N, C-alpha and C positions, 0 to 999 in steps of 0.2 A: 367259616369261610363261605362266601356267596357262590352261587353257580357261575356267575360271570367271572369271578376271580379264578375259579378252578379252570374254566375254559381258557382264560387268558394264559395260564401256565402251560396248557396242553397244545393250543393252536400255534402254528408257526407265525411269526410276524410277517406282515405284508410290506414289501419294499416300496419305496417311493415310485419306481417305474411301474411296478405291478399295480399300485393304487391308481396311478394316472391312466394306465391302460384300462382298468376296470371302470373308471369314471368316464372314459371317452365314448363319444358316440351316443346315438339315440336307441330307444327300445321301440320295436315295431310289432308286427303280428307274431313274431317268434315268442313274444311274452305269453300270448294266449296258448301257444303250443306247450310251452314249459309248464304252465299252470293247469294243463289237463283239459282245456276247453278251447279248441281251435276256433277262432272267430271267423267262420265262413261268411258271415254277413258282411263283416268289414272287408274281407278278401274280395267279395263280389262288388263292393262299392268303390273300390280303388279306381280313380280315373284312368281310362285306358291310354296307353302310350301310342302316340301317333307322330309321324314326322310332319313338321310344319312345311309350308311351301318353300321357305328358304332352305330348310334341311334337305328336302327332296331334290331341290334344284342343285344343291352342292353334290349330292350323290350322283345325279344324272349328268352333271357337268364336270367339275374338277376331278371327282373321284374316278369317273369313267375314263377321262383323259389320262389320268395317272396310271390306271391299270393297263391301258394300251401302250404306255411308255415303258412299262417294266418288262424286262427279260430276266426272270428270276434265275434261270439256269446260268445265263451269262454273269449275273451278279454273284452267284455262289462260286463261280470260278474266277472271280476278280478279287482284288485286295480292298477295294474301296467302293462305296456307293458313288455312282457317277455324279459329278457336280451338277449336271443339268437337272437331275432328279431332286437334289437338295434345293436347288434354286426354285424349282417348280413348287415344292412343298412350302417354301418360305413365302413366295409371292402370292400363293393362293390360300394362305392362312391356315394350313394344316396344323400348325403349331399353336393356333389360337382358338381351338374349338370351345374352350371353357372360359376364355378371357372375356370380360364384359365389353359390350359394344362401345362404351364411352372411351375405352382405351384402344379401340381399333380391332377388338376381337369379334368372334362370331356368336358367342354366348349360346351355344347349342345345348339342347337337353341331354340328360344322361342317356336316354334311349338313342338319340341321334349319334352321340359320341360312340356308344357301343356299336351301333350299326356301321358307322364309318370305319372304325378300327377293325371290326370283324371282316368287313368286305375287303379291306386291304390285306388283312392277314390271310384270307383265302387265296390270295395271289402271291404274296411275299411276306414271310415272317419278318425279314430284316427291315423292310420298309414300314411294316405295321409297328414294330417296336420303336422305330425312329419317330413315328407320329405319336404313339401313345405316351411316351415318357414325358414330353412337355405338357401333356394334357392330363397327367395323373399326379402322383406324389412328386412334388418338385418345387422349384422356386416360384413358378407361376401361381399354383394353388396356395402356397404359403403366403405369398405377397397379397393375394386377393383377400385372404381371411385375417391376416395378422400384420401385414406391412403398414408402415406409416404412409400418410398421403404422399409425402415427398418420394418415398421408395416406389410406390405404385406408379406415380407419374413419371419417374425416371426409367423404370424397367419394363412395365407392362406394354407400352406402345411398341418398344423395340422387340420384345418377345413375340408380340402378335404378328409381326411381319417377318420374323426370322432374322432380323438384323442382329439380334442376340440369340444364341442357342444355349439353353440351360442344361445343367445336369445337377444331380443331388447326391452328395457323398455321405453315406451313413456307415456302410459295412467296412470293417477293417480286418486285417489278418487275424487279430486276436478276439474280435467280437463280431459274431454273426447274429444268430437268434437272440443271444444275450446282449442286446444293444445297450443295456444299461451299464455294461462293463467296458465301454469303449475307452481306450487309453488316450485317445487324442485330446489334447489339453490346450486351453487358453489361459494364460496368466494375466491377471489384471495388472496393468503397468501404465507408464506414461511414455509417449514416443512422439516422433515428428510426423505431422500430417499436413500437407499443403503449406509448409513453411512455418507451422506453429506446433508447439508442444501441447498435446491433447491426451486425455485419458482414453485408453484403449486396451487391446489384448495382444499378447504375444502368443501366437498359435502355432502348434506343431501337430502335424497329422500324417497318417499313412493309410490310405484307403484303396480298396480294390473292388472289382465287379461293378464299376460305375458306368452305367450306360450313357452314351453320348459324351463322356469325358474327353475323348481324343479330339472332338471337334467343338466342344463347348467354348463359349466366350464368357460365361458367367457360372461360377461354382457355388452351389448351395452346400453348406458344410455343417455337419453336426459334431459337436465336441463338448467336453466338460470344461467349466470355468472354475478356476481357483483364485483366491484372493489372499495370498500369503502376507502381503503388506497391509491388509485390511484397509484398502483405499475406498472400499464401498461399504464397509461395516465390519461386524465382528465375526461373520461366518467365513470359514475357510473354503469349503466346497459349495459352490452355488448351483450346481446341476447342469444338465444337458441344455445346450443353447444352439440355436440355428443362426447362421450368418450367411450373407450373400457377398461373394468376393469376385471382382472382375478377374478374368484370366491374366490380363495385363498387369495386375498388381504385383509389385516386386516380391519375389520369393515363391509365387504360386507355380507349381509344376503339375501340368496335366500330362501324364507320362505315357508309358508303353501301353499297347493294346493287348487285350486278351483275344482268344479265338474260341467263342462259344459255339461248339459243335458245328463249326463251319458256317454258321449264320453270320452274314456280313454286316450286321448292325455294329455301330461303334460302341465298344465296351472296353474299359481299361482302368488305369490307376491314376491317382492324384496324390501328391505329397507336398509337404511344406515344412520348413524348420524355422522356428522363431520368426514367423511372419507377423509383422505388426499391422493390426487393422484398427481403425477408430471404432468407437462404440456405435456410430451411425451405420456400420455394416451389419449389425445385429438386426435380424428381421423383426420389425416392430420397435426397434430401438432398445435402449438400455433397460427399459422396464420389463422387457421379455427375457432377461437373463434368467436361466433356470427353467424356462417354460418350454424348452425345445421338444422334449419327449411328449409332453401334453399336446403340443401343436402337431407333431408328427402323427401320433395315433389318432388324433381327431380328423386328420385329412387322409386317412387311408382308404376312404370309401371309393375314390375314383380308381385307384390301382386294384384294390381287392374286388370291388363290385362291378367295375366296367372293363378295364383294359385286359387284365389277365383272363377273366372268364370269356371275354370276346374271342380270345385266341383259341380257347377250348371249343367254343361253338363253331368257329370257322373251320377248325380241323375236323370236327365231326361232320359238318355239312358237306365239306369237300370230299371226305372219305365216303359218306353215304351216297352222294350223287354219282361219283365215278364207279363205285363198286356195284350199285344197283344196275347201272347201265352196262357195265362190263359183264355182270352175271347173266344178263339177258342176251347179250350179243355173243359172248364166248360159249362155244359148244364143245362138249366131249361126249363120245359115244352117240352122237346125233341128237343130244339133248342140251339145252342151255344149262350151264353149271348151276344156275340159280334154282333148278328143279331138284338138285341133289340135297338130301336132308342135312348132310354135314354142313353144306353151304347155307342152307335155309336157317339153321340154328344161329349161325353167326350174323347173317344178314338181318334177321329179325331183331337180334340184340342191338345191332347198330341202329336200326330204325327206331326202336323204342327209346334208346338212350339219346338219340338226336332229338327226339320229341321232348325228352326231359331237359336237355340242354337249352333248347329254344324257349321252353316254358319258363325255366329259371332265369334266363337272360332277360326276358320281357318283364317278369314280376320284379326282379331285383332293381332294374333300371326304373320301373314305375315307382318303387319305394324311394329311390334316390331323387326321382323327379318331384316328389312331394316336398323336397327340401330337407329330408331326413338324412342322417348319417348312421344307419343301423349297423353298428360294428359287428354284431353276431351274425346277422344275415350276410354281410359282405364277406366275412370269414368263411361261412358255409359255401357261398358262391365260389369264392376263390379256390377252396380245396376241392370241392366235388366237381366243379365244371372243368377245371384243368385235368383232373384225373379221368373224368368221363371222356373228354376229348382224346386223351391218350388211349383209353380202352377202345373207342370207336376206330381210331386210326390203326391200332394193332390188329383188330379184326379185319380191317380192309387189307392190310399187308398180307394176312394169312390167305384171304380169298384171291387176291390178285397175284399172289405168289411170285413167279419169275418176272412178271411184268412190273411188279411193285419194287423190285430191288435194283432194277437197271436205271441208273441215273441218266437224265436227259430232259430235254424240253417237254417231252410227252408225259413224263412221270408227274402226276399231280399229287402224289402221296408223300414224296420224299421230303418236301419242305416242312410239312406238318409233323412228320415223323421225327425230324431233328429239332424243330423249333419247340414242340410241346414240352419236352422235359425241361427246357429253359424256364418256361413260365411257371413250372411247378416249384422251382427253387426260389422264386422272387416273392417279396413281401412276407418273408417268413417261410421256411421250407414246409412242405405239406405235412410232413410227419409232426412237426411242432404245431401247426394249425389244427390238425385233427386231435392230437393227444392232449393238448393243453388249453388251446384258446377257445374252441367252440363251446365245450361244456363248462369250462372254468369261468369264462366270461358270461356265458349264457345263464348259468346258475346264479351268479351274483347280480346280474342285471335284470333277469326275468322273474326271479322269485320275489314276491311282494314284500318280504320282510328280511330276507337273508343278509343283504348288504347292510341294512340298518343294524342288524344284530351283530355282524362282524365289526362294524365301526364302533359299536358300543362296547364290545368285548375288549377292544384295544384302547378304549378311551381312558383318560386320566381324570375325567370329570367326576366330582364327588357325587353327582346325582345320577351317574350312569347305571348304578345297580337298580334303582327304581324303574328307570326307563327300559332297561334290559328286561326286567321281569314282565313288563307290559308287552313288549315285542315278543318275548318267549311264548306267552300265552296265545298271542295271535298266530304265531308260527305253529304251535301245537294244534290249534283249531283248524288251520289251513291244511296241515298234514292229515288230520283225521278225515276231513271232508274229501281230500284226495284219495285216501284209502277206500272210503265208502264208494266213491264214484268209480274207482278202478274195479272194485268187486262187482258192482252192479253191471257195468258195461262188459265185464268178462264173462258173466254167467247169464244175465238176463238179456237174451238176444232180441226181445221184443221192445226194448227201451227205445225211445225216440233218439235219433241221431243224425238226421239228414234234413237239409233245408232245400236241396236242389229240386228243380222242376223236371229234370231229366231222369227217367227211370234207370238208364244205364249207369248213372253216377251214384245212385242212392246207396247201394251196397258198399261202394268204395268210401263214400263219405262216412258211413258208420264205422268202417275199419279205421279210418283216420281218427275219428273221435275216440274209439276204443283204445288205440295204441297211445294216443296222447294222454288219455286218462291213466294209463299204466306208467307212463314216464314219470309223472310228478311224484307218486309215492316211492318209486325206486330211487329217485334222486334224494328225497327226504330221508329214507332209511339209510342210504349210503353215507350221507353227511352225519346222521345221528350215530351210526355204528363206527365209521372209520374216521370221522372228524377231519383233522388236518392231514391225515395219512392218505386221504383220497387224492390229494394233490400229487402224491408220489405214485399212486396206482394208475398210471397213465393208460394202461390197456383197458381198465374198467371205465375210467372217465371218458375215454375215446368212444367206447360203445354207447354210453349215454348220449354223447354228442352226435353219434351216428343216428340214433333214434330221432333226435331233434332235427337233424339235417334232412333225413329222408321224409319226415313229416312236412317240413317246409317244401321240399321238392314235390311231394304229393299234392299239396295245396296249389303249387304253381301249375302242375299238370291239369288239375281240375279247372282252374281259372282259364288256362290256355284253351282247353277243349270247349269250354262253355262259351267263351267270349272271342276267341281269336281265329279259330279255324273256320273256313268258309263253307265246308261241306262235311257235316258230322258223320254221315254214312261212310264216306271215304276214309275219314280220320279215325273211325271207331277202333279198328285193330291196333293202330298206333297208340291211341289213348289207353286201351286196355292193357297192352304190354307195358307201357310206361308206368301206369299207376300200379299195376300188379308188381312190377319190378321194384319200384320205390317202397311199397308197403312190405314186400318180401324182405328187402334189405333191412328196413327198420325193425321188423318183427324178429328177424334172425339176430340182429344186434342185441335185442332184449333177451333172447334165449341165451346167447353167449355170455351176456353180462350176468344173468342169474346163475348160470352153470358154473361160473368162475368166481362168484362172490365168496370171499374167504370165511365167512361166518356161517356155520351150518344151520343154526336156528333161524337166522335172518334169511338165509337162502330158502328155507321151507316156507317162511311167512311170505316172502316175495312170490313164490309159486302159487300159494293159496290166494293171494290178493289179485293176481293177474291171470290165473289159469294158464300159465305159460310153462310148457315142458319142452323137452329136447326136440320132439318131432311135431311141434304144433304149428309149423310154418308151411302154408300151402305152396305148391310149385306152380310154375307157368306151364300150361298144357302144350304138348307138341302140336296139337291142332291149331292153336293160336299162332305158334311160331310159323307153321306152314302158311297160314292165311296171311300173316303179316309180310313174310318174305315175298309171297306172290304180289302183294299190294305194292311193294317197293319197286317192282319191275313194270308197273303200269304208268301211263301218262295221266296223272291225276293232280288235282288242286293241292292236296295235302303234301305230295312230294315237292311241288313247286314251293309251297310255304316253308317246308323244312330244308330247302336248299336255296332259299332266296338270296342268301349272302354271296352266292357264287355268280359273279359277273363274267360271263363267257366272252372271251376276246377271240377274234378270228384267228384260226390256226393253232390255238393252244391245245393242251391235252384235253381239257373239258370240251372244247369245241369238237374235236375229233370223236370223242366218246359219244357226245350228244347227237351228232349227225348220224352215227351208226345206229344208235338206239332208236331215233325217230324213223330212220329208213327201214329198220326191221319191222317196227309196228306198222308201217305203211304197206309192207308187202306180206303180211301174215297170211292173207288168203292165197297168194301165189305160192308161198313156201309150203302151205298145207297141200296145195294142189300138186306141187313137185314131189312131196313126200308120198302122197297116194299113188302118183304115177310110177315112181321108182319102186314102190312096194309091189305094184301090179306087174311091171315090166322092168326089172333091174337093168341098169346100164353096166355092162361088164366088158372090160375093166372100167372101174369108176374114174380113175386117174385124178380128176379134180372136179370141183363144183362147176366150173365153167364148161368143162367137157360134157358133164352130165346134162347141163342146161341146153347146150347146143344139140345134143342128141335128142332130147325131148322136143325141142323146137323142130328138128328135122322130121320127127315122127308125128308132128302135128298136135302134140300135147300142150304146147305153149305157143301163144301168139308172139309176134315180134314186139308188141308193146309190153307184154309180160316179161319177155326176155330182157328188154331194156331196163325195166324196173328192178328186177332181181339182180341184174349185173351191176347196176348202180349201187344197190345195197351191198353187194358182195365186195365192191371196191372199198366202200366205207367200213365194212366189217374188218377187212384185212388191215386197214389203217388203224383201227381201234385196238386190234390184238397184237400189232407189231410192237417192237420196242426200239428205242434209239440204239444205234450201233456206230462204232467209230473206227477210224483208221489210225491206230496208235503207231504211227511211223516213227522211226528212231530220230528223225529230225525234230520231232515235237517234244523236245525235252523241257520246253518252257511251260509244260502242263496244259497248254491250250488244247482243248478237245475238238477234233474235227468231226463234225457230225456227218454221217453218210446219209444223204437224202433217200427217201424210199424209192424215188424214181431212178436212183443210181445203182441200186443193189437189189438182190433178191429179198423179198419180204421175209423178215425174221419173226416167226411166230413165237409167242410167249409159251414157255414150257408149262 
């Protein structure tokens, strides 16, 4: 019995949906990571993402106007998105960011799409979701790539101007992550259409979690097709297929709404029973029967790589900006809370992770801008960037404490806190993405021989044995080279491993190369020892995926620091924390992987090849954390670059915080003077800051001009630390919240 035949009996078969997912998308720089040789030269040669004149004008014009129109607190206390906002989105082509210009769209770049969605998300998650869905996985993108000319000409112009609103229905009560098991079915049959009997489908479906369904005018639908009467051939089950059905079509039900965490974007159900549709409703026509899953997984890039990560970045930038400003303005025991080490630890973590978020956003959209659809990279971006957005927001909630939990127009954290978990569930729940997709798809697509080998193992070709043996020898050679590279980079510290011209980057680039060199043989040994069981060992494969992911994030951080920041000296502590954190996470994932590998002998070999032991991961120093937290509270170019998605509108929470932050920086000399004067001659009783200032002025310690400056700051400080408060009168049983203006009541300081 040949080796190939033996392996065929041992390895589990690959389903059609798995095979289509593995085949989907392109391979990019992640391939070099997996193979143990990160291509830093290719990384540095990627054309930098920039907004075109039209894209910048759209941000400065329609987007800015939209942000000024949004009252997100009012929206969250309403049942519907105001019609005037939906009309504005339609007229100004917010639903046409990706549609080609020849169909009336804007044809913006992936980077611009991401920037626009993230900028809106920083103001309102509900409006951002409303914009992102038509511009990601849905009828528009599917029509652009797979639609017939007639379908494109019929639908895309209307979608571009919002005359038609699309939704796409995939998830059902019985099939979520396992989309291949959807029970929704279309039966090939004949029926009446426009007065004639034509060949078509009788479709029955029950879908949920469908964003925009309650207001959609056209439904994209995924279902399985069956041909029991063999009207199309001898095959009974023809596979998953995508169709486009007008809402007005008889039998289509766009049903009740869901309530996703109080976020007021439209999300709901759609159902239909024995709805007859002609073959022309299939996206791409009858020839695309059974190609639906392939079409869907090939078009996931926009949702995974642009829209959902954009929400994570927006959440992170909003949280960092407001928390850094609050930490500087808010004082306890006479000291800004940002000077306390407990706060410093969390604030530094927020800053470092926000640097990672923006770096990954830029690099991922640059890859998409090359015309690629890197399925592994977009899965990495979706998982890690949504999780990082949640981490940063959670830290902000801890620091801002009482201020963070009080709902109201001034609370800039609440929207991200409730919206971010929603993004984590979309395009495959994050647990699935991490435990199955990143390494599983990464290994098959990035290994130079593995996919070919697996295909040959399951092949029925009589010549497969000979071809398999050739590929097997190549695989063994590849594995041996990986093992030797890992060994050398683990023990020979003088080996070359850096191409950067920046001294501060050299050591980190060597760590990137060393960790990548260790990943390849660990993956090879895992596949050799566990074989098909590695697919079930999700905790192990997830850790290998983490190594790959954090290496990608590390490369993004290096590129962003080298090419995007305007002042490297200001950005250095941000870069050092970000790169150290990414490498720390990847190295710890490798430690945990080896510690938990089930084969003792292999575990020992892994440790020998990688020089990796339980306590071999360096920590981030407390000094760097202190330095970085202090840097976040400065007025610097790097803080502007890491919070550039926040468009401050007059009177909103960010505006109030920013005014107090700037005012305090402007009066630091005067505040120092006041502190020294009070230390020399205390005002007793102190009563209030205003009283102390007036006493110092009376004593001649402060001039009238200085008093005016510090009192202006003090008014802005009190506004920044106050929270919204309400008169919950018994007459207000309709749940409308009556905000008490700060001029109408005593200032309520945050606890």
